[in-house]
N, C-alpha and C positions, 0 to 999 in steps of 0.2 A: 411136577417139581423134580428136578434132577440134582445130583450132588448133595443129597440129604446129609451124608456123613460130615461133609465139610461145613454145612450150615449149622449142624449141631455143635461143631467145634467152635464156630464163631459166636454162637449164642451162649455157649458155656463160658467163654471168656468174659462176657458182659454181665454175668450174674445169674441169678435164678429166674430166668424168664421162660414162661410157657409160650409156645408158638404153635399155631395150628392154621392150616389152610383148608377152607371148605369149598366144595364145588357149588354149582348154582342150585343144587337141590338141598343144600345144608349138610351134606354128608362130608366126612373127613376125606381129603385126598392126601393129606400129610399131617403128621404131628411130630414134634421134636421129642428127643429122648426124655426130657424132664416131664413133659405133659404125659407121656405114656407111662412113666414110672409112677407118677402121682395119682393119675385118674384112671389109668388103663387096667389091664393091658389092652392096647389097641393095635400095636404092631404085631406081626408084619402086615396085617390087612386092615387098615383103618377105614376102608371103603364101606364097611357094613355098619359103621357107627356114625351118629350125628353129634354135633357140638352140644346140643341140648340134652344128650343122654344122661349127663351127670349133674345138670343144673336142677336145683330144687324147683318143684312145680310152680311155686309162687313167683319165681324170677324169670321163668321162660318168656313171659310176655314182654319183660324189659329187653331181653335179647332180640326177640322178634322185631320190636320197635326200632332198635339200633340197626339191625340188619336192613330194614326197609329204608331208614335214613341214609345209610351208606349207598344203597343201590340207586336212590334218587339223586344223590350228589356225589358221583365218583370223584375221587381226589381229596375228599374231606376225611378227617379222622374223628370217629365217634367213640365216646368213652362211656363205660357202663360198669357198675359194681354188681357182681353176681356171687351167689353162694353155690359152690360146686362140691360134690361129694367125692372124697378121695377113695382109693381102692380099699382102704382099711375101714371105710364107713363113716369117718369123721367129716364134718362140714368145714370147708375152707373158704373164708371170705377172700375174694379175688377182685382185682380191678383189671378191666380189659379195654384195650383200644383197638378198634377195628377199622379197616379200610378196604376198598374194592381193589382186587387184583386184576390187572388187565393183561391181555396178550394180543397177538396180531389180529385175532378175530373179535376183539371187544372184551366184555366183562367175562373173566374166567372163573370168578368166585370171590371169596372173602378171605382176607388174612387177619388173624387176631393174635395180638401179643398180650400176655397177661402176667400178673405178678401177685404174690400173696400180699394181703394188706395186714400189717401188724395190728391185731385186734380186729373188730368188726367194722369195716369201712362203711357198711350199710347202716350200722348203728351210729348215732351221732357222737358217741363217746370218744372214738379214735379218729375223728374226721381229719384232724390236722396231720397225723402221721400218715393217714391214707392219702392225703394230698401230696405229701412228699414222695410217696411211692408212685403216685400218678405222674408227678413231674419227672421222676427218674425214668418211668416207663415211656413218657413222651420222647425223651432223648433216645431211648432204645428204638422206638418205632421209627424215628427219623433215620436211624442208621439202617435198620433191618428191613424197612420197606424198600430201600434201595437194593439190599443184598438179595432179598427174596425174588426180585425180578431179574437178577443178573448172575446167579451162582454158577452159570456155565462159563462165564467170562472171568478175566483176571481181576480180582477185587483187592484193593489196597486200603489200608487204614493208617493214617499219618497222625501221630501225636505231635501237635505243633509246639507243645511245651518241651518235650524231651527230644524232639527231632527224629524219633524212631518211626520207621514205616514197616508195618506188617503186611506180608503178601499171602494171598490165598494159595492153595495147592495148584491152582491153574497156572502158576508160574512154570510148572513143568511143561506146558504146551510151548513154551519158548526155549525149552532145553535145559532149564536150570533146576537143580535140586534145591528145594526150600531150605535145607540145612546149610547150604553153601551161600545163600543170598545174604548180602550185607543189608542191615536194617536202616541205613542212613540215606538221606536225600541224595548225597553225592553218587551213590551206586546207581540209582535210577538215572540221574542226570548224565553220567558218563556213557550210558547205553543208548542215549538218543543220538540220532545221526548228527554228525558235526554241522551239517548245513541247517538243521532244525533246532539244535540244542539251545542256543542263546534265546531264540524267539519263544520257545516253549517254557524254559526255566524262568525267564524273566516275566513271562506272561502270568504264570501261576502265582509267583511271588507278589506281583503287582495286584492281582485280584484279591489276594488275602489282605494285603496292606490297605486296600481301598474298602474293605468290609463287604466285598461281594459275597453272595450266598452260594454261587456256583461258578464253575470254570469248565471249559472244554477246549480241546485242540486236537488236531490231527497231525501225526508226525511218523517218522520211521524209527522203529525200536529194534535194537540189535538182539538177536538170539544168541544162545551160548556158542553156536558154531560160527559166529561172525556174520551171518547173513542178516538182512533187515526185513522186517515185516511192517506193513502200513497199518497203523492202529488209530482208533478214535478213543481218546481219554476224556472222561468226564468226572469231575469232582464236586462234592457238596460240603460246604463249610458248616461246622457246628459252633455256636457261640454260647458263652456263659451269661449270667444274669447282667453283667455290665457290658454285654455285647462285644466281648473280647473273644476272638477266635481261638479255640483250644484244640480242635480236632477237625480233620478233613478225611472224608471217605469217598472212594470212587471206584470206577470200573474201567478196565481197558478192553476194548473190543477189537479183535483182529479183523481188519477190513481187506487184507491182502487178496484173498480169493475173490471177494466181491469186486474189488477194483480191477483185478485181472480179467474177470468176466466182462466187466463194463468196457475195458479196453478192447477185448476180443470182439465184443459186439460192435463197438465203434469201427474196428478194422473191417469186420464183416460188412457193415453198412457201407463203408467207403468202397470196399471191393465190389459190392453189389451195385452201387451207384456207378462205378466205373464200367461195369458190364453193361448196365443200361445205356450209359452214354455211348459206349462202343457199338452197341447194337443199333442205337439211333443213327450213329454215323454210317454204319454199314448199310442200314436201310436206305439212307439218303443216297449213298453211292450206288446201291443196287437200283434204286429208282431212276437215278440219272442214267445208268447204263441201259436200263430198259427203254427209257425215252430215246436215248441215242440210237439203239437198235431199231426201235419202231420208226424213228424219223428216217434212218438210213435205209433200212431193208424194205420198208413198205411205202411210206409217204414219199420219200425222195425218189424211189423207183417209179412210182405212179406219175409224179410231176415231171421226171425226166422223159418218160414216154409221152406225156402230154405235150411237152415242149417239142419233141420230135414230130409229133402229129401236126402241130401248128406250123413248124418250119416247112413241112411238105405241103401243107394246105396253102401256104402263101404262094408257092411256086407251081403247084399242080392244081389248076382250076377244076379239072375233072374229078379229082378226089376230095376237093375241098369240103363239100357238104358232108360226106361220110366221115372224114377226119375231124371236122368240127363237132359232129355229134358224139364221136368217141371222146374227144377232149372234154366236152361238157360232162359226159358221164364220169370220166376220170376225176374231174375237179369236184363233182358232187361226192364221189367216194372219199376223196381227200378231206373234204369238209367234215364228213361223217366220222372219219378216222380221228381227225383232230378234236372233234367234239367229244368223242369217247375217251380219248387220251386225256383231255382237259378235265373231264368229270372224274377220272380216276385220281387226278392230282389235287384238285381243289377240294377242300373239306366241304361236305354237303351242308346245306343250310338246314341243320337238324332242328333248329328252333322254329323254323317256318313250317316244314313238312313233317317233322317227327322222325324218330328212329325207325319205326316199322316201315313208314312210307319210303324212306331213303334206301332201306335194304330191299324193299319190293322193287323199286326203280332199278337198282343194280341188278337184281335177278332177271327182270324183264329184258334188259339189254343183253345179258349173257345168254338167256334162253333163245334169243333171236339169232345171235351171232355164233353160238357154239353148239356142238353136238352133245349137249348135256341138258338134262332136265333138273332144275333146282326148285325145291318147294320151301316155303316159309310157314312156320307155325308159331303162334305167340300165345302167352297166357299171363294174365294178371296185369296187363298194361292199362286197364281202364282208368284207374285212379293213381297210377304211379307217378311219382315226382322224382325225376332223374336229372342230376346236374348236367349241364351242357358238355363239360369236359369228359365226363364219364360216357355220355352218349357217343362222343367222337371216338373214344377209345374202343368202345364196343363195335362201332361201325368198322373201324380199321382192323380189329381182330377178325371179324367176319369176312371182310374184304381180303385180308391176307390169306386166310384159310381157303377161301373159294379159289383164289389164284393158285394156291398150292395144289388143290384138287384138279384144276383145269390143266396145269402144267405137268403134273407128275403122276396122278392116280390112274389115268385112263378110265375114269368112271363114266357111267352113262346116267346115273341118278345121284342126287345129293339132297340132303334135307338140313334146314337150319331151324333150330328150336330156340326161342327166347322165352324164358319164364321168370317171373318176378315173385319171389317169396317175401316173407316179412322183412328180411334183412339183406337179402342178396339178389342179384340178377344173375341167372344161370344161362349160359350159352352152350348149346350142343350142336356141333356140325358133324354130320355123318355122310359117308359116301360108300358106294359099292365097288370101289376101285381095287387095284392090285394089292394095296396095303404094304406094310413093311415091318421089319423086326425092330421093335422099340428098344431092344437091348443094345443095338448097334447104333453108332453115331450117324445121324442123318446129315447128309450134305445139304448145304444151303442155310440161309439164315431166317427163313420164313417162320419156323417154329420158335427160334430164339427171339425174334421180334414180338411174337405173340406172348411168350412168357414174360419178356421184359415189360411190355405194356401192361399186362395184368398185375405183375408184382409191384409196379409203380403205384397201384391203387389197392395194395394189400390183397390182391386176388390170388386164386389158386388155379393151376392148370393141370389137367390130367389127359394123357393121350393113350387111347386103347387101339391097338392095331396088331396085325400079324399078316405074314405073306398070304395073299389070296383072299383075305377076309375084310378088305376095306379098312376104313379108319374112322374113329370117333374122337373128336376133340371136345373136351368138357372144360369150361371156364366158369368160375364163380367169383363175382366181384361184389364186395359190400356196397350198398347204396345208402 
């Protein structure tokens, strides 16, 4: 509990109310000044005392019962009459209303508001006066159960009869001195952004007229320096016995930093998505360029040579048999080249043969046609259930890195490791090539493609390399 001084001031305005917050073990985490003065001293270190420390032994069981009721039904208010011993030794009949205090992690403890009962509320003689005190206390807890949860934010208290609005010291966070703040509704209304003003002001007035118990809205509120902050404003209406609204209390929470962070995160996501799209487009262009080079520099040259052989064979009967044999061999080579090229372009049928088998097949083709030995090791695939789109992403990452190794690393050996843990699929591709300095920008888009593919599925990429020491690519993708 923070801002205790201000909470004490607010409680003091409302009369002689005891207020205590207990942690989940029943020990004090905060008491207000009146409680400390009457039953203490507990301050400055209430943490060594418990609420039951001044309750007469015969009433402790009643409090324990109320405490258990509150914990079973958070949100409810439980009432109990207790005899507590003051610091001067006298017994004081008190009435307490307790409720669970919540925070972001769940139940944070118990909050208790109490008031002296005129005469012994436990004895039947003054039951009626005790009832009045209880009703007054119920109004107090309606107000201060709100305040105890929000004392770090701007709290306001609007007397609907007089029209006056009291502001907590947190008004300073908007640059205003509490002494200089006008206490009327118009002061607040004029500091709402002109584009929001009519909607917000008419909205809160309409809710009060309609007998609503609460109201909330988000708007832009002007600071003392003229700048605007985005706030969330929530108010709770209190009614008298004839259900006529007489008071409204609320809190203003500054959302500006949160909204700014959300906008920055959205912009980052947009930028990241743009990078992924650009990488995909570059990958397509790179793939098309490679296909063009392969067709022009290899397949086209072989076919051109074959056509020349056939032209000569038609006119030269003596060379016909030899040239036809060479043509046949060239056409067979072209077919094999086209088959290899097609397999690199068409997504493998991973659903039919599986991820491991598809990578094994790719490795076998490379081991035959290239001067490099590639090995594959797997772990945890026996009962793994991997979605098809993730399988394809993993295959493409492995394929991209193997192509990088073949083209740039001058490696003679490479190893691919696929391991499935409880939540992730981990890919490690290592080689014994020339390596590179990871601090310098690497030319080409191969690693960019790998990173973009992994991040599209919330994966992480790590590259370990240095000149002369090969390269290790580590990718982890949630499955």
